[in-house]
Residue, then its C-alpha position, 0 to 999 in steps of 0.5 A: x617736272x609735270x611739264x616734262x612728263x606731259x612732253x614725254x607722254x605727248x612724244x610717246x603718243x606721236x611715236x605710237x601713232x606712227x607705228x602700224x596697227x594690227x592686220x586682220x587675217x580672214x579665217x576660212x573653213x578648213x578640215x582639221x588636217x589643213x588647219x594643223x598644216x596651216x598652223x605649223x606653216x605660220x609658226x615657221x614663217x620668217x620674222x622678215x619678208x623682203x626686208x620688211x619686219x613681221x607685224x601683229x595680226x588679228x586674231x593672234x592665232x590667225x592662219x596668216x602673217x603680215x610684214x611691213x607697212x603697207x603690208x605683205x599679207x599671207x593667208x593660209x587655207x584660202x579657197x581656189x580662185x573662182x577665175x582660175x582655169x586649168x590652162x591659166x599661166x602661173x609663175x614658178x618661183x623657187x619651185x612654187x607655182x603662183x597664180x595671179x589673176x590676169x586683171x591684176x597683172x596689167x597695173x603694177x602700181x595696184x595690189x596683187x593677190x598671188x596664190x600658191x596653187x601648186x601647194x595645198x592647202x592654198x596660200x595667198x599673199x597680198x602684195x601692195x602696189x608699193x612692193x610690186x616692182x621690187x619686192x614681189x619676186x623676193x617675197x615669193x622666193x623667200x616664202x618658197x622653202x617654208x611652203x615646200x616644207x609644210x604644204x603638199x603638192x597641189x595643182x600643176x603649173x603651166 
C-alpha cells in the first residue's frame, strides 16, 4: 500500500506541474470611480475567452483576468500608451476601438498589447504570439459586449 500511495503522490505531482501557475496583474493608480468600474468589469468577464479557460490571477482582487496557457491577460485601468498619437489607426472590433503599437503589428509571432482606447478606463489585453493569427480577433470580439456594458466612451478611433 505505501508503494501505491507513493505512486499516486508522484503522479499528482507530475500532473500538478503541468497546470499553469497564477498570472500577475499590475495594479495602476485609479480614482475610486474608475476602480469601482474596473471591479464591476472584472466580475462580469467570461469564464472562457477564445476557447481558453479562465485562470487564477495574483492578487486575487486584481483589476484583470487571464485565460489559457500561454495566457491572454486583460488589465483594466491602464494608462494611455505613451506612443499614441491622435492620428494613429486603430481597429474597431464589435464597436470597440483597439490600438496596437505599430512596432507590434509587424511580427504576428510576437505578443501584442491591444488597448481599448475607445472606452474608459482603458483596458489592455496582452495577446501571446501563439494566439495572434487565430485568436486575437475572436478574443477582442468576445470582450466587446462586456466592455461596452461597463466602460464609458473614450477616444475616437480612426
